[in-house]
N, C-alpha and C positions, 0 to 999 in steps of 0.2 A: 148863106146858110149861113150859120154858125157851126164851129168846127169845137170839139175838146178834148183833147190828147191828155191820157193817163201814161205816164212812162215807169215801170219797172223793170230791176236788176241794177245793170252796172253803167259808167258815164258814156260806155258808147253807146248803150241805148239811148243815153241822151242827148249823144251827136246826134244820131236818126232819127231821134222824136224831133231837133230841131228844124233838120231838116225835112220832113213831113210837112212841118206847119209852115215853113218857106215856101213849101211847093202849094200847099192850100191857098195863103197867104196872097202868093203872085196870081191866084187865076181868079181873084177878088171874091174868096171866103172869109168870114168874119172868125178871130181867132178869140174865146172865149175861157176864161179861166175856170170860171163853174161848171160841172156838167151837168146841171139841171137845166142850164139856158143853152145846152148842145144840140142843134139838130141832126148831127154827126159825130158817133163818140169814136176816138181809135185810143184801142189799148194794146201799147207796146211791150209786149212781156218780154221776161227771160224765162230759160226752160235750160237754165247751167245745173243745175240740183233738183233734189226733191221738194226741197221746202220753196224754193222758187218755182217751181211749178203747181204748186199747192196755191200759193199766193195769187199766182196770174191767175188760175181758175178761179177762182174765191173774186175777184176784181172783176173778171170778165161778166161771173153771171150779177156781180155789186151794179155794172154797168147796164146792164140787160134791163134791171127795173126801170129804168128810168125812161122806157119804153111806154111805162105803165105810168110812173110820178112824174115824169119831165116831159121834153119836146121832142126825144130822141127818133127820128126815121130808120137811122144806120147804126147800127153797131160794125167795127171793122176793127179786127184782130191782126197786128203784125209784130214782127220781130220773130226771139230765139223760139218761142214754146210754136209757133206759128209755121215756121219750116221745118222744126222736128217730128209735130205733131199734129200735121194739117190737116189730112182723111180725119183722124180721131175727132178734131175739135168740128168739122164738117157733120159728119156723122150723129155725134152725142151732145150735141151744142146747137140746135135750131134759131135759137137766140142773134147767134153771130150770124151776120148777112155778108160778111166777107172776109178771106183769112188771105194775108200777103205774110209769106216767111222774109228772110233779108236775102235770100236767093232771086228773089222777084224785084228787089227794088229797081233796078234798072230799066224794068217792064211797067213801072207804076202808074206812070200815064197812061196808058192802053189800059191796063189793067181796072182804073180808077173810071176812065171815060164809057167802058164797054159796061161797069157797074153801074153809072148813073144812068144808061141809056134805058138798061135793062131793067132798073125798078123805077124809071122814070119819076126819079127826083128831079130830074132837071130836064127840061126840053132837047133832046139832041144836043147834049152839053161836050165838049172833047175837051178831058181833061189835057194840057200840054205840056205842063212843066216839069221840069225831072229833079230828082234829088241830085242839092250842089249843095258841095262845103260852102259856097262864096253866097248863101241864099238860107240861110240859116236866122229862126226867132230864139236869140237867146233867152233860154229860161232861169239864170240865172238872176235875181236881184241885187247881185252888187258887182262890178265891174271885172267877172272873170267868163271867161271859157274854154271848154277843155278842146284842146286841136288833134284831132284820132287820123294818126300818122301813116296808119297798118292795119290790117286788117287780116285775119285769120290766121293759123297759128300751125307751123311744122312740127313742133316739139316732141305732139302724138304723146304725153305722160299719160299713163297706163289710166286714169282715172276719170279723165277732163273730157266732156261731149266736146268743148268749143270746137275741134279738124271737122266733125260731124254738122255741127251746124255752120259754123265760119267759112270753112274750107281752106286752104293753103294759103300762107303766110304772103302777103300781097304789099309791098309797098306805096305808096303816092310818091310821085316826084316832088323833088326839095323844092322845086321855085312854085309849085301848084300850091304846097304848104305853105310859102312863103308869102305869098298871094294873098292867101285865105288870112294870115295873122296880120298883114298889113292894111286889108280890109276892116278887121274886126278894131284893130287900135285906132284906124279911125274914127269907128265909132263911139268909142272912150272906153273899150276894153284896156285892161290893164295886168289882168295876172293870166298867164297862160298854163294851164297843164298838160301835158304831154300824155297822151295815151295811147295803148293798143294793148293785143293778146300778149304782145312779147316788143316792149320798146325796143330793147339795147342791140335788138336784132338789124334795126332800122335800115334800111339801105341795101340789107349783101345782096338781096335777089333781082335788085335793078342797076344795082354800080359793081358789084364782085367785091363791097368791100363795105365793114361797118359805118357807118355816116353820122351818127346821132350826134357827136360831138361837132361834128363842121355844120350840122343844121342848129345847134346850139348858137352858135356864134354868130350864124347870120341870121338867126330869131332875134339875139340881145341889139343886133345893130339898125332894130326896125324901129323908128321913130314913136315913141307913146306906150312902149313894150317898159313894164315896170317888173315883175316877177314873172318868171319860167322855174314851171316844174313838170319835172319824170315821173313818172309813175308806172310800175312795175316793171322792173328789170332784172334779168336771170343775169347772175354774180358770174359765172362762164364766159358770159358776152362784154360783160363792164370791165372795158380794158383801162391800162395807166392812162391813156391819152383821152379817154371818158373824164375820168378820174380827176385829170389835172383841168380838164375844160370848168369842171364844175367847180371844183375850188379856185379857180381863179376870174373867173366870170362873176362881175358883180349884179348880175340880173338873175342867175340864177340859184336856185334854192338850194341852200347846201342838207339836200334830203335825199335818202337814198331807199326807196321801196323796195326791197329784194327779196321776193319771198322765195324761203327756202325749205319750207313744207317739213323738212325733218332733219336728223343729222344723225340715222344710223345708217351707212354704206348700204346694206344689206336692202332697206326697206326703201333708201335712195333708187337704189337699181331696180326694184319690183314697180317703183314706180316711172318708172323711165325719164328721171330726172338728169340731166346730165352735169349736175354739181355731185362732190364730193363732200364727206365731212372734213376734208384737210384744204379743198377748195375753197368752200365757205368761211373757213377759219382764216385763211391766206387773205383771202382778196377783199375779208371785214378791216385783217390788219394794214392792208395796203389804204383802203378808203379813209383811215382813220389816222395814218401816216401822215399821206397827204390834204387833206382835209382831216384836222383837230375837231373843228365844231361841226363835224356830221350829225344829222340825226338819222338815225338808222331805225325802219320800219320793214318788219315783215310778216309772212303768216305762214301759218303750221295747220297739218292736218295732224287729227288722233284718230287711233280704231282703224288706221288702215290694216287691211285684211293679213291677219299673221304678224301684228306686231305684241310682240312679249310685254310684261311687264317691265322687263329688262330694258329693252330696246326704248319701251317709252321712259325710261326711269335716264337712257341718254340724254335723250332732247330735253331732258328737265334740268340735266347736269348741264349740256350746249349754251339753253338758254341764259343760266343765271351766272355762266361764265362770259360768255359775250357780252348780256344787256342789254338788250334792242331798249330802243327808246318806247318803240310801242310794238307792240306785237297785238294781232287780229289772230283766231283763230278756228277751225270748227272740225267737225266729227265727218271722217269718211261717210258721202253718200255715197251708193251703191249704184252705177247708173247704168241703163240697158245699151249694148251695142259698144261700152269700154270693156278694153283687154281686160280691166281689175273687176267685171263683173263677174265673170268666172273663177276666180280664186280662190283657194280652197282657207277653210280657217277664216270666214268672216265674222266680226266681232260682233255680242251681246251690244246692242244698245244702252243698256244699263252702262257697262263698260267704258265705252265711250263717252260717256255723258260726265263720270265720275273722275275721268281721266282730260276733260277739258276743263272740268271746273278744276284741278287741282293746275293745269296747265295756269288759268287765269289766276290762280292763288299767288304763284311764283310770279306773275311777271308783274301783279299790283303792286309788292314792293320794290321791285326794280323800279315799276314808274312812277312811284311815289319818294324813292330816292333821286330819279332824274330830274322829278320837279323841284325836290329840296333844291337842288346845284343850280337853279334859276332864280333862287332869290335873291333883290336887289339888283338885278340886270334889266338893261332896259331894249326897248325892242322897238321898232315901226309896226304895226297893226293896220289891216286894213278892218273897219267894224262895220261886221257884217249885219248885224239887226238887235233888236230889244230884246230882250230875255220873255217870255211868257208873261211873267209874275211884272213884268214892268220896272223891274228892282235894277237890273245890268244891261249895260249896253255891252253885244257876244263878239270878241272883235278875234282875229288869227293874227301871227307875225309869220313870215318866211318859214318858218320850224314845222307851223300845224297844215297839213293839206285839208282842203274842206270836205267834209259829210263822214272822216272815218277816224279823226283824231279830235284830242281834247279842244278846248278853245280857251282864252283867257275873256275872261269878265270886270270889267269895269264898273264899280257902284253908281249907278246915274244920283248927282248930286248938282247944286248949282253949280258949283266949278266945272264939273265933268260935262256937264251939261249946256254949259260956254260954251267948249271946247271941241266937241265932237262931234259928227256928224256922220250917218248911216249910208255907205256909201265910199267914205271917205277916209284919211289915212290921217292916222296920230301916232305919237311918240306917247309909249308909257313903260313904267317900273312896276316888274312882278313884287308884290307885297305877303303873298301868300298863293298857298297851294293845296292839293288835295292828291287822292289816287292819280287822276286824270286831267283835270282842269286846273287852270292856274289864274291868279285874281292880279289885281294892276289899277294903279293910278293913274291917270294921264301928266304928262307933264307938261 
């Protein structure tokens, strides 16, 4: 039988999807890229904020249509939405045949065996393959893999539903992570993005101390590893030891993904963030002192309950002073069962959107300035793809994270076409720029 899977949400979900596909493949199922060819469609959902939930519901209903217009015999919903709203999905969406939340993944073999036998899709079929980090179907089209080093979160930010979905913070054993990286490197994977809800806390729960710096050092010693990128670090856990390891390790991208969410101390306290404005400024100064070439990326929330115009302006002023290389932002989403759901002084959506636009306008100018500074510089890049209009090679250097950052574009001409291969690395020189992207020529 053919299995097709649609992944929504974050890269942590993508790792789950790759393990789910690996389990199906090990059991003899065929993995297909086109859902119209699938006998079984799996939708791995996100349930983090309202827009993600709406996208998940729309996608589930869209996939259900393939029971009529395609080959689909079973529609399975997994992931965060499936954990958080399992009973509601079962009650309100009869199109869905099976719901498996993230908390049920350990028992997925038994759940799928029972399902296949009850539905009589397969005669007395026993699904025995558990989800395994070492048994993944890598879904990236270039030599990249995401490495999830922990799951869950203990920070309990007042706006965040992740602990309700993923549970408490739990690190993986270092030897298991290194075994996974080594196996992927042998398959030709060269770029490794370290992810979790809280990467900087890695190891504290099982080793009694922060171990991310040590993990980086050991990963970089594995044959075949070219680039290592860390995503989602909390500044209060970003130690001097970690910053120094990033700075001196040639295989580690000088890339700091450090979500601050805000720069007003009252709001940071209401958000139950562990940083203060002073901590944020001090740690950023330390990063730039130790790693002068560091790229800083952050995320911010606008329109948190009670945010005054003055407090929002404080955020804007801080962004102008810090000058993050990359900045993502979103409006506050009121999520049931989170602490901030019941906070007074909820902000009107119109005000949130106006503040979001103002923040992006400020960042656009900063991004333009930052990109201008890269004119004439040379970088090794991974050639990811060819643009939709087939005019450019789409590339990234160590300084651009996949999926979230701008790209480096190389015009396809006789010279570049003879030197560039999708999935391979090339040396380029930056010759032009705009607010978010760079343009280069092959050297």
